[in-house]
C-alpha positions as CSV (number, residue, x, y, z in Angstrom):
1,M,110.6,95.6,102.5
2,D,107.3,95.1,100.7
3,Q,105.6,98.5,100.4
4,L,102.3,97.3,101.9
5,W,104.1,96.2,105.0
6,A,106.3,99.3,105.1
7,N,103.1,101.4,105.1
8,R,101.6,99.4,107.9
9,A,104.7,99.7,109.9
10,A,104.8,103.4,109.4
11,S,101.2,103.7,110.6
12,A,102.0,101.7,113.7
13,E,105.0,103.9,114.4
14,A,102.9,107.0,114.0
15,A,100.4,105.7,116.5
16,V,103.1,105.0,119.1
17,S,104.7,108.3,118.5
18,K,101.5,110.3,118.8
19,R,100.1,108.5,121.8
20,H,103.2,107.7,123.9
21,L,106.4,109.7,123.1
22,K,106.8,112.6,125.5
23,R,109.7,114.8,126.8
24,L,110.9,113.6,130.3
25,W,110.1,116.1,133.0
26,G,110.3,118.9,130.5
27,V,114.1,118.4,130.1
28,P,115.2,119.4,126.6
29,G,116.8,116.6,124.5
30,T,114.9,113.8,126.2
31,Q,111.9,111.5,125.6
32,L,110.4,108.4,127.0
33,G,107.3,106.4,126.2
34,V,104.3,107.1,128.4
35,V,103.3,103.5,129.5
36,A,99.5,103.7,128.9
37,W,97.0,105.4,126.6
38,P,94.9,107.2,127.6
39,A,97.4,108.0,130.4
40,A,96.8,108.9,134.1
41,Q,98.6,111.9,135.6
42,Q,101.3,109.7,137.2
43,Q,102.0,108.0,133.9
44,R,102.3,111.3,132.1
45,R,104.8,112.5,134.7
46,F,106.8,109.3,134.4
47,G,106.2,108.3,138.0
48,T,105.7,104.9,136.3
49,W,108.1,104.2,133.5
50,H,109.2,100.5,133.3
51,Y,112.9,100.2,132.3
52,W,112.5,97.2,130.1
53,W,109.5,98.5,128.2
54,Q,111.5,101.6,127.3
55,A,114.4,99.4,126.1
56,H,112.0,97.7,123.6
57,L,110.6,101.1,122.5
58,L,114.2,102.0,121.7
59,D,114.6,98.8,119.7
60,N,111.4,99.7,117.8
61,L,112.8,103.1,117.0
62,V,115.9,101.4,115.6
63,D,113.7,99.1,113.5
64,A,111.9,102.2,112.1
65,Q,115.2,103.9,111.2
66,V,116.4,100.8,109.4
67,R,113.1,100.7,107.5
68,D,113.0,104.3,106.6
69,P,116.0,106.4,107.5
70,K,115.3,109.9,108.6
71,P,117.4,112.5,110.5
72,E,114.6,113.4,112.9
73,R,114.3,109.7,114.0
74,L,118.0,109.7,114.8
75,T,117.2,112.6,117.1
76,S,114.4,110.6,118.6
77,I,116.7,107.6,119.2
78,A,119.3,109.8,120.9
79,R,116.5,111.5,123.1
80,Q,115.2,108.1,124.1
81,I,118.6,107.0,125.2
82,R,119.2,110.2,127.2
83,G,115.7,110.0,128.7
84,H,116.3,106.4,129.8
85,R,119.5,107.2,131.6
86,L,118.1,110.3,133.3
87,R,115.0,108.5,134.5
88,N,117.2,105.7,135.8
89,T,118.9,108.2,138.1
90,G,121.8,108.8,135.8
91,K,122.8,105.2,135.5
92,W,122.7,102.5,132.8
93,T,122.4,99.6,135.3
94,N,119.8,98.4,137.7
95,D,119.3,95.3,139.9
96,Y,117.6,93.2,137.2
97,Y,119.8,91.4,134.7
98,D,117.0,90.8,132.2
99,D,116.2,94.6,132.2
100,M,119.9,95.4,131.5
101,A,120.1,92.8,128.8
102,W,117.1,94.3,126.9
103,L,118.7,97.7,127.1
104,A,122.1,96.3,126.0
105,L,120.5,94.7,122.9
106,A,118.8,98.0,122.0
107,L,121.9,100.1,122.5
108,E,124.0,97.7,120.5
109,R,121.6,97.8,117.6
110,A,121.3,101.6,117.8
111,G,125.1,101.9,117.5
112,R,125.6,99.3,114.8
113,L,122.6,100.1,112.6
114,T,122.0,103.8,113.1
115,G,125.4,105.2,114.4
116,V,124.0,106.5,117.7
117,D,126.8,105.0,119.8
118,R,127.1,104.5,123.6
119,P,130.3,102.4,123.9
120,K,130.8,103.1,127.6
121,A,127.3,102.0,128.4
122,L,127.8,98.8,126.4
123,D,131.1,98.0,128.1
124,K,129.5,98.5,131.5
125,L,126.5,96.3,130.7
126,A,128.7,93.6,129.2
127,D,130.7,93.4,132.5
128,Q,127.4,92.9,134.4
129,F,126.6,89.8,132.4
130,L,130.2,88.4,132.4
131,N,130.6,88.9,136.2
132,S,127.2,87.4,137.2
133,W,127.8,83.9,135.9
134,V,127.4,81.5,138.8
135,P,127.3,77.8,137.8
136,E,128.2,76.9,141.4
137,D,124.7,78.2,142.4
138,G,122.9,76.5,139.6
139,G,123.1,79.2,136.9
140,G,123.3,80.8,134.5
141,I,123.0,84.4,135.5
142,P,120.3,85.3,137.9
143,W,117.2,87.2,137.1
144,R,118.1,89.8,139.8
145,K,121.1,90.6,141.8
146,Q,121.4,88.7,145.1
147,D,118.7,86.2,143.8
148,Q,118.6,82.5,143.3
149,F,116.2,82.6,140.3
150,F,118.0,81.7,137.1
151,N,115.8,82.1,134.0
152,A,115.6,82.2,130.2
153,P,114.5,85.9,130.1
154,A,117.9,86.9,131.7
155,N,120.2,84.4,130.1
156,G,118.7,84.5,126.6
157,P,119.0,88.2,125.8
158,A,122.2,88.6,127.7
159,G,123.6,85.8,125.6
160,I,122.4,87.4,122.3
161,F,124.1,90.6,123.3
162,L,127.4,88.9,124.2
163,A,127.3,87.0,120.9
164,R,126.8,90.2,118.9
165,Y,128.8,92.8,120.8
166,L,131.8,93.9,118.7
167,T,131.6,90.7,116.7
168,S,132.0,88.9,120.0
169,Q,135.6,87.7,120.3
170,G,137.0,85.5,123.0
171,E,135.3,85.5,126.4
172,R,132.0,87.1,125.4
173,L,131.3,84.5,122.7
174,R,132.3,81.6,125.0
175,R,130.0,82.9,127.7
176,A,127.1,83.2,125.1
177,Q,127.7,79.5,124.2
178,Q,127.7,78.6,127.9
179,M,124.4,80.3,128.3
180,S,122.9,78.4,125.4
181,D,124.2,75.1,126.8
182,W,122.9,75.9,130.3
183,I,119.4,76.6,128.9
184,D,119.4,73.5,126.7
185,E,120.6,71.3,129.6
186,T,118.3,72.8,132.3
187,L,115.2,74.4,130.8
188,I,114.0,72.4,127.8
189,D,110.7,70.5,128.3
190,P,111.4,66.9,127.2
191,E,107.8,66.5,126.1
192,T,107.0,69.7,124.2
193,H,110.6,70.9,123.6
194,L,109.5,74.3,124.6
195,V,111.6,76.4,127.1
196,F,110.6,76.5,130.7
197,D,110.9,79.9,132.5
198,G,113.7,79.1,134.9
199,I,114.9,77.4,138.1
200,K,114.5,78.9,141.6
201,A,116.6,77.5,144.4
202,G,117.0,74.3,142.4
203,S,113.3,73.8,141.6
204,L,112.0,74.1,138.0
205,V,109.6,76.9,137.3
206,R,107.5,75.2,134.6
207,A,105.8,78.3,133.1
208,Q,106.3,78.5,129.4
209,Y,106.1,82.0,128.0
210,T,106.3,83.1,124.3
211,Y,109.2,85.4,125.0
212,C,111.3,82.7,126.5
213,Q,111.1,80.8,123.3
214,G,112.0,84.0,121.4
215,V,115.2,84.7,123.2
216,V,116.4,81.1,123.0
217,L,115.7,81.2,119.2
218,G,117.7,84.4,119.0
219,L,120.6,83.1,121.0
220,D,121.0,79.9,119.1
221,T,120.6,81.6,115.7
222,E,123.3,84.1,116.6
223,L,125.6,81.2,117.6
224,A,124.7,79.2,114.5
225,V,126.0,82.2,112.5
226,R,129.1,82.7,114.5
227,T,130.4,79.2,115.3
228,E,131.0,75.9,113.6
229,D,128.9,74.1,116.1
230,G,125.9,72.6,114.2
231,E,124.1,71.9,117.5
232,H,122.9,75.5,117.6
233,A,121.0,75.1,114.3
234,E,119.6,71.8,115.5
235,R,118.2,73.6,118.6
236,V,116.6,76.2,116.4
237,H,115.0,73.6,114.2
238,R,113.6,71.8,117.3
239,L,112.3,75.0,119.0
240,V,110.7,76.5,115.8
241,A,108.8,73.3,115.4
242,A,107.7,73.3,119.0
243,V,106.6,77.0,118.8
244,A,104.6,76.2,115.6
245,E,102.8,73.3,117.4
246,H,102.2,74.8,120.8
247,M,102.4,78.6,120.7
248,A,101.1,79.5,117.3
249,P,97.7,77.9,116.8
250,D,96.5,78.4,113.3
251,G,99.9,80.0,112.6
252,V,99.4,83.1,114.8
253,I,101.4,83.7,118.0
254,K,99.5,83.4,121.2
255,G,98.9,86.6,123.2
256,A,99.5,87.1,126.9
257,G,97.5,90.2,127.7
258,G,98.5,93.8,128.1
259,G,101.4,95.2,130.1
260,D,104.4,92.9,130.2
261,G,102.4,90.3,128.3
262,G,102.0,92.6,125.4
263,L,105.8,92.5,124.9
264,F,106.0,88.7,125.1
265,N,104.5,87.8,121.7
266,G,106.4,90.7,120.1
267,I,109.7,89.4,121.3
268,L,108.9,86.0,119.9
269,A,108.0,87.6,116.6
270,R,111.3,89.5,116.5
271,Y,113.4,86.4,116.9
272,L,111.3,84.2,114.6
273,A,112.0,86.9,112.0
274,L,115.7,86.6,112.9
275,V,115.5,82.9,112.2
276,A,113.8,83.5,108.9
277,T,116.5,86.0,107.7
278,D,119.7,84.9,109.4
279,L,119.8,81.2,110.2
280,P,122.5,79.8,107.9
281,Q,121.1,77.7,105.0
282,R,123.2,74.6,105.2
283,G,120.5,72.0,104.5
284,P,116.8,71.2,104.2
285,D,116.2,71.4,108.0
286,D,117.5,75.0,108.0
287,E,115.2,75.8,105.1
288,K,112.2,74.3,106.8
289,A,112.9,76.2,110.0
290,R,113.3,79.5,108.2
291,E,110.1,79.0,106.2
292,T,108.1,78.0,109.3
293,A,109.4,81.0,111.2
294,R,108.6,83.3,108.3
295,S,105.1,82.0,107.9
296,I,104.3,82.5,111.6
297,V,105.6,86.1,111.6
298,I,103.6,87.0,108.4
299,A,100.4,85.3,109.6
300,S,100.7,87.0,113.0
301,A,101.3,90.4,111.5
302,R,98.4,90.0,109.0
303,T,96.0,88.9,111.8
304,A,97.1,91.7,114.1
305,W,96.5,94.2,111.3
306,D,93.1,92.8,110.3
307,N,91.9,92.9,114.0
308,R,93.0,96.5,114.6
309,Q,90.7,99.4,115.5
310,T,91.2,102.9,114.4
311,A,91.5,105.7,117.0
312,E,92.2,109.3,115.9
313,D,92.9,108.0,112.4
314,L,95.7,105.7,113.6
315,P,95.7,102.0,114.3
316,L,95.2,100.4,117.7
317,F,96.2,96.8,118.1
318,S,95.0,94.1,120.4
319,A,97.2,92.4,123.0
320,F,95.8,89.2,121.5
321,W,96.5,89.4,117.8
322,D,93.8,86.9,116.9
323,R,91.1,89.0,118.6
324,E,89.5,92.3,117.6
325,A,91.1,95.3,119.4
326,Q,89.0,97.0,122.0
327,L,89.0,100.8,122.3
328,P,89.9,101.9,125.9
329,S,86.9,103.1,128.0
330,A,86.4,104.5,131.5
331,G,86.0,101.0,132.8
332,S,89.1,99.6,131.0
333,K,91.7,97.9,133.2
334,D,95.3,99.2,133.4
335,A,98.0,97.1,131.9
336,Q,99.7,95.0,134.6
337,F,102.9,93.0,135.1
338,V,102.8,89.3,134.5
339,E,103.9,87.6,137.7
């Protein structure tokens, strides 16, 4: 990694660590991310904790360990995993398939890239995704158990995980391909080629979020790597071009506000980066997609950095990377879920 960007990543990591990482309920060997800064008492006590935000925090800790391996960060990764399970009442699973998919992705990367393994957790989560496939109901896997909403944010990350897990032999790889095919047949906007959010009781939910684009890019890139089916690379080419046109004006990924929305553009950035590094180079269209993805990621990162504020000698970034960050004040609004 370029040293300038490594230094910036280290500064961002230090900011998250100082402001957010805290032992869960005083239990030794645990940590979680406090969901806001400055934090209210309920947040500091983890009365509010958000399963899927914590999964992304674990993924970021893995990123940092890959960038700059340190024994103390391995300890932090293990503490985050323990804290997550403890706060989730001693379980890995919950009622939301998208939540479980984000955790599965982070745990798989933690094991493969840092050696902090949780094989029983991964097997349990893999079974959740394999056993929830219901084409007879219109899916896909649903967003939530006992629900009729089938969406990209559940099928995309679950498919990426199934494609990756233990090099994905047999049933898992086939299911990942089925998920990709279902998304392509059901959720692609014929006009913009962006990904719609999902279908609910047979009706299309037409919202188009940045993270939906990201997970579909990630899924088809993984399948382009692992299969001989050239259609997956073609889907990546089409979607990268659509993202560049509609979701990255001036080359910078659109923001979606704080809370859940703050994760959306980060997820798209993660999987654009995967396209830039991992999409097989078999022709000029692959090269074009890789270069477009790379340019969006770098421009977005540079703009986010340029618009940062400094608080307690550490960076504070805006939820909208193309706008100057605002320091929290007494009148600041809490981060919220995006409906």
